[in-house]
C-alpha positions as CSV (number, residue, x, y, z in Angstrom):
1,X,88.0,-49.2,-40.8
2,X,90.4,-46.3,-40.1
3,X,89.5,-42.7,-39.3
4,X,91.5,-39.5,-39.9
5,X,91.4,-38.9,-36.2
6,X,91.6,-40.8,-32.9
7,X,89.3,-39.9,-29.9
8,X,91.3,-38.9,-26.8
9,X,88.6,-38.2,-24.1
10,X,90.1,-36.7,-20.9
11,X,89.0,-37.6,-17.4
12,X,86.9,-34.4,-17.2
13,X,85.3,-35.2,-20.5
14,X,83.9,-38.5,-19.1
15,X,82.6,-36.7,-16.1
16,X,81.0,-34.0,-18.2
17,X,79.3,-36.7,-20.3
18,X,78.1,-38.4,-17.0
19,X,76.8,-35.1,-15.7
20,X,74.9,-34.5,-19.0
21,X,73.3,-37.9,-18.7
22,X,72.3,-37.2,-15.1
23,X,70.7,-33.9,-16.0
24,X,68.8,-35.4,-18.9
25,X,67.6,-38.2,-16.7
26,X,66.5,-35.7,-14.1
27,X,64.4,-33.7,-16.5
28,X,62.9,-36.9,-17.9
29,X,61.9,-37.9,-14.4
30,X,60.5,-34.4,-13.7
31,X,58.4,-34.4,-16.9
32,X,56.2,-37.2,-15.4
33,X,55.6,-35.5,-12.1
34,X,53.1,-32.7,-12.0
35,X,54.1,-31.3,-8.6
36,X,57.7,-31.1,-9.9
37,X,56.7,-29.5,-13.2
38,X,54.8,-26.7,-11.6
39,X,57.9,-24.7,-10.3
40,X,59.6,-25.1,-13.7
41,X,56.5,-23.6,-15.4
42,X,56.8,-20.7,-13.1
43,X,60.4,-20.2,-14.2
44,X,59.4,-20.4,-17.8
45,X,57.1,-17.4,-17.3
46,X,59.9,-15.1,-16.1
47,X,61.5,-13.2,-19.0
48,X,64.8,-12.5,-17.2
49,X,65.2,-16.1,-16.2
50,X,64.6,-17.3,-19.8
51,X,67.1,-14.8,-21.2
52,X,69.6,-16.0,-18.7
53,X,68.9,-19.6,-19.7
54,X,69.6,-18.8,-23.3
55,X,72.9,-17.2,-22.4
56,X,73.8,-20.2,-20.2
57,X,72.8,-22.6,-23.1
58,X,75.2,-20.7,-25.4
59,X,78.1,-21.1,-22.8
60,X,77.2,-24.8,-22.3
61,X,77.2,-25.4,-26.0
62,X,80.7,-24.0,-26.4
63,X,81.9,-26.0,-23.3
64,X,80.5,-29.2,-24.8
65,X,82.2,-28.6,-28.1
66,X,85.5,-28.0,-26.2
67,X,85.0,-31.4,-24.4
68,X,85.3,-33.6,-27.5
69,X,89.0,-34.2,-27.8
70,X,90.9,-36.1,-30.5
71,X,94.2,-36.4,-32.3
72,X,94.6,-35.8,-36.0
73,X,96.1,-38.4,-38.3
74,X,99.6,-37.6,-39.5
75,X,100.2,-37.7,-43.3
76,X,101.8,-40.9,-44.5
77,X,104.4,-41.3,-47.3
78,X,102.6,-44.5,-48.5
79,X,99.8,-46.8,-47.5
80,X,102.2,-49.4,-46.0
81,X,103.5,-47.0,-43.4
82,X,102.0,-47.5,-39.9
83,X,99.2,-45.1,-39.0
84,X,100.3,-42.4,-36.5
85,X,98.5,-39.5,-34.9
86,X,99.6,-36.0,-34.0
87,X,100.7,-35.6,-30.4
88,X,98.7,-32.4,-30.0
89,X,95.3,-33.0,-28.5
90,X,92.6,-30.9,-30.2
91,X,88.9,-30.3,-29.5
92,X,85.9,-29.8,-31.7
93,X,86.0,-26.1,-30.7
94,X,89.6,-25.9,-32.0
95,X,88.4,-27.1,-35.4
96,X,85.6,-24.4,-35.4
97,X,88.1,-21.7,-34.3
98,X,91.0,-23.0,-36.4
99,X,91.5,-19.6,-38.0
100,X,91.7,-17.8,-34.6
101,X,94.0,-20.5,-33.3
102,X,96.4,-20.4,-36.1
103,X,96.5,-16.6,-36.7
104,X,99.3,-16.0,-34.3
105,X,101.2,-12.7,-34.4
106,X,104.7,-12.0,-33.0
107,X,103.5,-10.3,-29.8
108,X,100.9,-7.8,-28.5
109,X,98.5,-6.1,-30.8
110,X,95.5,-3.9,-29.8
111,X,91.9,-4.8,-30.7
112,X,91.2,-4.1,-34.4
113,X,94.8,-3.0,-34.9
114,X,96.7,-3.4,-38.2
115,X,100.1,-2.5,-36.6
116,X,102.0,-4.2,-33.8
117,X,101.8,-2.6,-30.3
118,X,105.5,-2.2,-29.9
119,X,108.0,-0.5,-32.2
120,X,110.6,-2.7,-33.9
121,X,113.7,-2.2,-36.0
122,X,112.7,-2.5,-39.7
123,X,115.2,-2.4,-42.6
124,X,114.0,-0.4,-45.6
125,X,114.6,-1.1,-49.3
126,X,117.7,1.1,-49.2
127,X,119.2,-0.7,-46.3
128,X,118.4,2.0,-43.6
129,X,117.0,0.8,-40.3
130,X,114.2,2.6,-38.5
131,X,112.0,2.0,-35.5
132,X,108.4,1.8,-36.6
133,X,105.2,-0.1,-35.8
134,X,105.4,-3.0,-38.2
135,X,102.3,-4.3,-40.0
136,X,100.6,-7.4,-38.4
137,X,100.7,-10.7,-40.3
138,X,97.0,-11.3,-40.1
139,X,95.2,-8.4,-38.4
140,X,94.1,-5.9,-41.1
141,X,96.4,-7.6,-43.7
142,X,93.8,-7.0,-46.4
143,X,94.1,-3.2,-46.1
144,X,96.4,-1.3,-48.3
145,X,96.4,1.9,-46.1
146,X,95.0,1.0,-42.6
147,X,95.0,4.6,-41.4
148,X,92.3,5.6,-43.9
149,X,90.7,2.3,-44.8
150,X,90.2,0.7,-41.4
151,X,87.3,2.8,-40.2
152,X,85.1,2.4,-43.4
153,X,86.0,-1.3,-43.6
154,X,84.8,-1.9,-40.0
155,X,81.6,0.0,-40.6
156,X,80.9,-2.0,-43.7
157,X,81.6,-5.4,-42.1
158,X,79.4,-4.5,-39.1
159,X,76.6,-3.2,-41.2
160,X,76.6,-6.2,-43.5
161,X,76.5,-8.7,-40.7
162,X,73.9,-6.7,-38.7
163,X,71.6,-6.7,-41.7
164,X,72.2,-10.4,-42.4
165,X,71.7,-11.2,-38.7
166,X,68.4,-9.3,-38.6
167,X,67.2,-11.3,-41.6
168,X,68.1,-14.5,-39.8
169,X,66.3,-13.3,-36.7
170,X,63.1,-12.5,-38.6
171,X,63.1,-15.9,-40.3
172,X,63.8,-17.8,-37.1
173,X,61.1,-15.9,-35.2
174,X,58.6,-16.6,-38.0
175,X,59.5,-20.3,-37.8
176,X,59.0,-20.4,-34.0
177,X,55.7,-18.6,-34.3
178,X,54.5,-21.0,-37.0
179,X,55.5,-24.0,-34.8
180,X,53.7,-22.5,-31.8
181,X,50.6,-21.7,-33.8
182,X,50.4,-25.3,-35.0
183,X,51.0,-26.6,-31.4
184,X,48.3,-24.4,-29.8
185,X,45.9,-24.4,-32.8
186,X,46.0,-20.6,-33.1
187,X,46.3,-18.5,-36.3
188,X,49.9,-17.3,-36.9
189,X,48.9,-13.6,-36.7
190,X,47.2,-14.0,-33.3
191,X,50.1,-16.1,-32.0
192,X,52.6,-13.5,-33.2
193,X,50.7,-10.8,-31.3
194,X,50.7,-13.0,-28.2
195,X,54.4,-13.6,-28.4
196,X,55.4,-10.0,-28.9
197,X,53.0,-8.8,-26.2
198,X,54.4,-11.3,-23.8
199,X,51.1,-13.1,-23.3
200,X,52.4,-16.7,-23.8
201,X,52.9,-19.1,-20.9
202,X,56.6,-19.4,-21.8
203,X,58.4,-16.0,-22.1
204,X,59.0,-16.5,-25.9
205,X,59.5,-12.7,-26.4
206,X,62.5,-12.7,-24.1
207,X,63.8,-15.9,-25.6
208,X,63.5,-14.6,-29.2
209,X,65.0,-11.2,-28.3
210,X,68.0,-12.8,-26.6
211,X,68.6,-15.3,-29.4
212,X,68.2,-12.5,-32.0
213,X,70.8,-10.4,-30.1
214,X,73.1,-13.4,-29.9
215,X,72.7,-14.1,-33.6
216,X,73.6,-10.6,-34.6
217,X,76.6,-10.3,-32.1
218,X,78.0,-13.7,-33.1
219,X,77.7,-12.9,-36.8
220,X,79.4,-9.6,-36.4
221,X,82.2,-11.1,-34.2
222,X,82.7,-14.0,-36.7
223,X,83.0,-11.5,-39.6
224,X,85.4,-9.2,-37.8
225,X,87.6,-12.0,-36.4
226,X,88.3,-13.2,-39.9
227,X,90.1,-10.0,-40.8
228,X,91.0,-8.5,-37.4
229,X,91.9,-9.5,-33.9
230,X,88.7,-8.6,-32.2
231,X,90.2,-8.5,-28.7
232,X,93.8,-8.1,-29.7
233,X,96.6,-10.5,-29.1
234,X,98.6,-11.4,-26.0
235,X,102.3,-11.5,-25.3
236,X,103.0,-14.5,-27.5
237,X,100.7,-13.3,-30.3
238,X,97.7,-15.6,-29.6
239,X,94.2,-14.2,-30.3
240,X,92.6,-13.1,-27.1
241,X,89.1,-13.9,-28.3
242,X,90.2,-17.5,-28.9
243,X,91.7,-17.7,-25.3
244,X,88.5,-16.2,-23.8
245,X,86.3,-18.8,-25.7
246,X,88.6,-21.7,-24.6
247,X,88.3,-20.5,-21.0
248,X,84.6,-21.2,-21.0
249,X,85.1,-24.9,-20.6
250,X,87.4,-24.5,-17.6
251,X,84.9,-22.3,-15.8
252,X,82.0,-24.6,-16.5
253,X,84.0,-27.7,-15.4
254,X,84.9,-26.0,-12.1
255,X,81.3,-24.9,-11.6
256,X,79.6,-28.2,-12.4
257,X,82.0,-31.1,-11.7
258,X,82.6,-29.7,-8.2
259,X,78.9,-30.4,-7.4
260,X,79.4,-34.0,-8.4
261,X,81.9,-34.3,-5.6
262,X,80.1,-32.1,-3.1
263,X,76.5,-33.5,-3.3
264,X,77.2,-37.0,-2.1
265,X,79.0,-35.7,1.0
266,X,76.4,-33.1,1.8
267,X,73.3,-35.2,1.2
268,X,74.5,-38.3,2.9
269,X,76.1,-36.7,5.9
270,X,73.5,-34.0,6.3
271,X,70.5,-36.3,6.3
272,X,72.2,-38.9,8.4
273,X,73.1,-36.3,11.1
274,X,69.5,-34.9,11.2
275,X,67.7,-38.3,11.1
276,X,69.8,-40.5,13.4
277,X,70.9,-37.7,15.8
278,X,72.9,-38.8,18.9
279,X,76.4,-40.0,18.3
280,X,76.1,-40.0,14.5
281,X,75.1,-36.3,14.7
282,X,78.0,-35.5,17.0
283,X,80.5,-37.3,14.8
284,X,79.4,-35.5,11.7
285,X,79.2,-32.1,13.4
286,X,82.8,-32.7,14.7
287,X,83.9,-33.5,11.1
288,X,82.5,-30.5,9.4
289,X,83.4,-28.2,12.3
290,X,87.0,-29.3,12.0
291,X,87.1,-28.8,8.2
292,X,85.4,-25.4,8.4
293,X,88.1,-24.3,10.9
294,X,90.8,-24.8,8.3
295,X,91.2,-21.9,5.9
296,X,89.9,-23.2,2.5
297,X,92.6,-21.4,0.5
298,X,95.4,-22.9,2.6
299,X,94.0,-26.4,2.3
300,X,93.6,-26.1,-1.5
301,X,97.1,-24.6,-1.9
302,X,98.7,-27.4,0.1
303,X,96.8,-30.1,-1.9
304,X,97.7,-28.5,-5.2
305,X,101.3,-28.1,-4.3
306,X,101.5,-31.8,-3.2
307,X,100.0,-32.8,-6.6
308,X,102.4,-30.5,-8.4
309,X,105.4,-32.2,-6.7
310,X,104.1,-35.6,-7.7
311,X,103.5,-34.6,-11.3
312,X,107.0,-33.1,-11.6
313,X,108.6,-36.3,-10.3
314,X,106.5,-38.5,-12.5
315,X,106.4,-36.5,-15.7
316,X,106.6,-39.7,-17.9
317,X,103.2,-40.8,-16.5
318,X,101.3,-38.3,-18.6
319,X,101.0,-38.7,-22.4
320,X,100.7,-35.0,-23.2
321,X,100.6,-31.6,-21.6
322,X,96.8,-31.5,-22.1
323,X,96.4,-34.7,-20.1
324,X,98.7,-33.3,-17.3
325,X,96.7,-30.1,-17.1
326,X,93.4,-32.0,-17.1
327,X,94.5,-34.2,-14.1
328,X,95.3,-31.0,-12.2
329,X,91.9,-29.5,-13.1
330,X,90.2,-32.7,-11.9
331,X,92.1,-32.7,-8.7
332,X,91.2,-29.1,-8.1
333,X,87.5,-30.0,-8.6
334,X,87.9,-32.8,-6.0
335,X,89.5,-30.4,-3.5
336,X,86.9,-27.7,-4.0
337,X,84.1,-30.3,-3.7
338,X,85.5,-31.7,-0.5
339,X,85.8,-28.2,1.1
340,X,82.4,-26.7,-0.1
341,X,79.9,-29.3,1.1
342,X,79.7,-28.0,4.7
343,X,77.1,-25.3,4.1
344,X,74.7,-27.5,2.3
345,X,75.3,-30.3,4.9
346,X,74.3,-28.0,7.8
347,X,71.2,-26.8,5.9
348,X,70.1,-30.4,5.2
349,X,70.7,-31.4,8.8
350,X,68.4,-28.7,10.1
351,X,65.7,-29.5,7.6
352,X,65.9,-33.2,8.3
353,X,65.6,-32.5,12.1
354,X,62.3,-30.8,11.3
355,X,61.0,-33.4,8.8
356,X,61.7,-36.4,11.1
357,X,59.2,-35.0,13.6
358,X,56.4,-34.7,11.0
359,X,53.3,-36.8,11.4
360,X,53.8,-38.9,8.2
361,X,57.3,-39.8,9.2
362,X,56.2,-40.8,12.7
363,X,53.3,-42.8,11.3
364,X,55.8,-44.7,9.0
365,X,57.9,-45.5,12.0
366,X,54.9,-46.7,13.9
367,X,53.9,-49.0,11.0
368,X,57.4,-50.6,11.0
369,X,58.8,-49.0,7.9
370,X,62.7,-49.2,7.8
371,X,64.9,-46.2,8.2
372,X,66.4,-46.6,4.7
373,X,62.9,-46.5,3.1
374,X,61.9,-43.5,5.3
375,X,64.9,-41.6,4.2
376,X,64.6,-42.4,0.5
377,X,60.8,-42.0,0.2
378,X,60.0,-39.3,2.8
379,X,63.1,-37.3,3.7
380,X,65.1,-37.1,0.5
381,X,62.3,-35.9,-1.8
382,X,61.4,-33.1,0.7
383,X,64.9,-31.7,0.8
384,X,65.7,-31.9,-2.9
385,X,64.5,-28.3,-3.4
386,X,67.3,-27.1,-1.0
387,X,69.8,-29.2,-3.0
388,X,68.8,-27.7,-6.3
389,X,68.8,-24.2,-4.9
390,X,72.2,-24.6,-3.4
391,X,73.7,-26.1,-6.6
392,X,72.5,-23.2,-8.8
393,X,73.5,-20.6,-6.3
394,X,77.0,-22.1,-5.7
395,X,77.8,-22.3,-9.4
396,X,78.8,-18.7,-9.9
397,X,80.8,-18.7,-6.7
398,X,82.8,-21.7,-8.0
399,X,83.5,-20.0,-11.3
400,X,84.8,-17.0,-9.5
401,X,86.9,-19.2,-7.2
402,X,88.8,-20.6,-10.2
403,X,89.8,-17.1,-11.2
404,X,90.9,-16.2,-7.6
405,X,92.9,-19.4,-7.2
406,X,94.6,-19.1,-10.5
407,X,95.4,-15.5,-9.7
408,X,97.3,-16.6,-6.5
409,X,99.0,-19.4,-8.4
410,X,97.2,-22.5,-6.9
411,X,94.5,-22.9,-9.6
412,X,94.6,-24.7,-12.8
413,X,97.8,-25.7,-14.6
414,X,99.5,-22.7,-16.3
415,X,99.4,-24.6,-19.6
416,X,95.5,-24.7,-19.5
417,X,93.6,-21.8,-20.9
418,X,91.3,-20.3,-18.3
419,X,90.0,-16.9,-17.3
420,X,92.0,-17.0,-14.1
421,X,95.3,-17.6,-16.0
422,X,94.4,-14.7,-18.4
423,X,93.8,-12.4,-15.4
424,X,97.0,-13.6,-13.8
425,X,99.1,-12.9,-16.9
426,X,97.4,-9.6,-17.4
427,X,98.5,-8.5,-13.9
428,X,101.9,-7.5,-15.1
429,X,100.6,-6.1,-18.4
430,X,98.7,-3.4,-16.5
431,X,102.1,-2.0,-15.4
432,X,103.2,-1.3,-19.0
433,X,103.1,2.1,-20.6
434,X,100.8,2.3,-22.5
435,X,98.6,-0.2,-20.7
436,X,97.8,-3.6,-22.3
437,X,94.2,-3.8,-21.1
438,X,92.4,-6.1,-23.5
439,X,93.4,-9.5,-22.0
440,X,92.0,-8.5,-18.7
441,X,88.9,-6.9,-20.2
442,X,88.1,-10.0,-22.4
443,X,88.3,-12.4,-19.4
444,X,86.2,-10.0,-17.3
445,X,83.5,-9.6,-19.9
446,X,83.1,-13.4,-20.5
447,X,83.2,-14.2,-16.8
448,X,80.8,-11.3,-16.0
449,X,78.2,-12.5,-18.5
450,X,78.3,-16.1,-17.3
451,X,78.1,-15.2,-13.6
452,X,75.4,-12.7,-14.2
453,X,73.3,-15.2,-16.2
454,X,73.9,-17.9,-13.5
455,X,72.8,-15.5,-10.7
456,X,69.7,-14.3,-12.5
457,X,68.6,-17.9,-13.3
458,X,69.5,-19.1,-9.7
459,X,67.3,-16.4,-8.3
460,X,64.3,-17.6,-10.4
461,X,65.0,-21.2,-9.3
462,X,65.1,-20.2,-5.6
463,X,61.8,-18.2,-5.9
464,X,60.1,-21.1,-7.7
465,X,61.3,-23.9,-5.4
466,X,61.4,-22.2,-2.0
467,X,58.0,-23.0,-0.3
468,X,58.0,-19.6,1.4
469,X,58.3,-17.7,-1.9
470,X,56.4,-20.0,-4.2
471,X,53.5,-18.3,-6.0
472,X,54.5,-14.7,-5.2
């Protein structure tokens, strides 16, 4: 049986699927432990945390859609011809955003513009040539006279989608309230009052408000992007909104896959140093002290440049530009993970030094329990709250690190769409007159919302899992 496409999962795709399975397994494990569920119930009661979680869920959904890669089947002249696939690797997000991907202008255009940003020589019907701002091929192409029709058209599109979005929000909220009323055996009217007064155990009011705002904004953006370039276009005419949405996956990969590399080093070395002490502790301290003395940016830059030299000399080893860029992204995650485990390792070492002197650990040693069982049953469960707090707190820092590294030229491959590459390319655009500001603004807005949501949610996780702050 043949399909009109061929799956082409990248290395980072497989790691994302693995991480997704691990997260699902973690929550299934937590669901059966009352003492582990209690902190999460505390997080569910915080409105800001739940609003941030909704935003993070939106970003993660887009990132997962962009992690399903495939090649389309090429058309065949007859059925006897061998089946061949397009060399371009697409993702599920590319299919959803096909219009944005294909609506490419010649060069820059401002947000909601109907004319190009630069003047060009245009030949008139009588053969005369004049320098004018030519009409865009896609942006505002449905308007006869953009100078007078664009404003009313934008207001009409925004108004229609806002009203439609409000209707969807009301229907969705009613459905959620009906489900909650059935679950809690409460009349729908009383459940609606509890939800909108914020009296439910889960902050449903914040969740529904955030989802409603997202429904309206996404609906308006989808309607406007069909007829206009919502965030303008870049130097080669690509839609900036499309680039910003594609950059989400890169940011999430840097922020999440790096933890897969960092956690084994930090947990194993940190607990070993604190539990065994002596020469083991000295060796591990010497290792992370030496690594921390090397500037991280220089180490990353040297590693990336070595990889770049190898890739340039072995260009035939990569089937496509996408695969080549993905290998560099994976290598960057490895380097960041190997240089960012030191802080968590120190923290786990100090906590383990305290835990090994606790009465229950000393009793286990007296009864002849082995070191491996003591570590896995008594030490590791009691330091996992530190691991979880460190992971969620480091996420936003890693997302920002990608932007900084790409800005200085040692980040992801230039062929890969990322917020860092968008900011790097916008660096020279700011020197133009008039200024091309929309590429930088789009990358900043998307990165700001992700980092802000991650920081707000990480604060809630820290407050819930830190024994000194729990219950406040």
